[in-house]
N, C-alpha and C positions, 0 to 999 in steps of 0.2 A: 431539491436534490436532482430531480429528473432533468431540469434545464441545465444544471451545472454539468451533469454527465454528458449532455448533448454538446455543450461547449468544448469539453475535453475530447470528445469523439471528433470534433471539428479540427483539433490540433493534429490528430492522426491523419484525418482525411486530407488536410492541407500539407501533409508531409513534414510538419515541424517536429513530430516525435515518431519514432519507429513503432513503439508500442507502449502500453501502460497497464497497470493493474492497481486496483484499490487495495490498500493495506490499512494498518492501524485499526482504530476502533470501528470505523465504518466497515472495514473488511471483516472484523470479528462479528459484527452484527448480521452478516450474511449467514452465519452458522449458529448463532445463539439467540436467546430471547432478548428483546429490546432493552437498551439502557441509554442514558444520556451521553452524548458526545458533542463537541462543538465544532470539530473541523474534519476535513476530508483529506487524508494522506494519499497522494497520487504518486506512485513510484513509476518513473519514466525511463525509457531509453531514448535520449535525444537523438535527433537526426545527425547533428554535427558534433564531431569530437575533434579536438585540436591536439596534434602532436602524439608522441608515443606514450605519454602519461595519461592519456584519455581525459583531457580537460574538457568538461562538458560546457557547451555554450547554451545558457538558458535565455540570453537576451532576445533571440528571435521569437521564442515562445511568449515572453512578456511583452514584446513589441506588438505582436499579433493581437494579444489579448487587450492591450491598451487601445489599439485601433478599433477594437470591437466595443470599447467603452468600459472595460474592466481595468480600472487604474487605481482603485481604492485598496490601500494596504492597512492591515491591523496587525502590528508585530510582523511575524514572518509569513502571515497568511494574506493571500490575494483574495479579495471578495469577488466571487463569481456567482451571479444570480442569488445573492444573499448568503452564500455558503463560504466560510473561510476555507481556502484550499492551499495546501502546501505541496509544491512539486519537489520530489526527491529523486535525484539521479540514482538509478539502481546499479550498484556494484556488488560483486561477491555474492553473499547470501541473498541480498535483496534482488539482485538480477536473476538469480536462479529461481527465486520465488515468483518473480514477474513472468519468466519464461514458462513456468509450470502453472500459471493461473488458469482458472476456468472461465469460460464464457457464461454469462448469466444475464438475466433481464431485470431491470429495475423500472417499474412503472412504464413498461413498454419500450424502454431504451436499452439496447445492447451495451454491455460493459464487461469488464474482466475483474475478477476478485481472486485474491490469493487463497490457496488451499489452507485448511486449518493447521496442517503440519508445519507449513512455512510461517504462518502467523505466530504459532506458538514459539518457534525458534527465534523469530525476530523480536518478539516480546520478551523472551528469556534473555536475549542479548542486551536489551535495554534495562531490564530488571528493576523498573520503578515499582512502587507498591501497586499502582493502578494497573500496571502490566501483569503483575502476578495474579491479580484478581481476574483479569481477562483470560489468562492461561487456564486458570481453574474452571472458568465458565466453559471454555472450549473443550476441555477434557470431560466435563460433565454433560454437555449438551450436544456437542458435534460428534459426528462419526469420524473419529480420528484413527487413521491407520498407524497403529503404534510401531509396527516394524519400520515403516517409512519414516516416521518421526525420529525413532532412535538412530536410523542410518544418517539422517540429516544432522542430528545433534552430534553424533560421533565425528562426522566430516568437518564440522565447524567448531569442534572442541568444547561443546556445551553440555555434554552428557552429565557431568558432575553437578552442574547448576540445576539440572532437571530432577535430580534425585529426591529433593524434598517434595516434589509433586507426586512422585510414585508412592511415597509413604502415606499420602492422604487418603 
């Protein structure tokens, strides 16, 4: 994972992305006890946007990585240093989560990870069974700012979906 994050940091250093943050299950792992996950979700703000509809160009990122020897795909994941990575252009809630991510260190490598309040909101938006389990883990194990969480949930119209978690 350390080497994978170094490669992703290289994308930012080379100017191919403006910024990024780790989300998904690996993001959750920053805040809770370990569990198994197979992929790394990297939410990005690409350097290039086309037109007024903000069409994101990911081809410069993939071309750069291909030139570095990372050209093996498994489904939607690009394998970087043995880790399946999905690059997700951040819009709306995901972009706000990325912009509010914290700096952290993983095995001596600087990276950015989304805050628990945003992870919960993104997971709630997806609402798969495995996402609901991660939400419960975050609520039980992370220091969640409930006022901030409720404000984000209200803004994105997800407060009603969160009610079952308050009752637990």
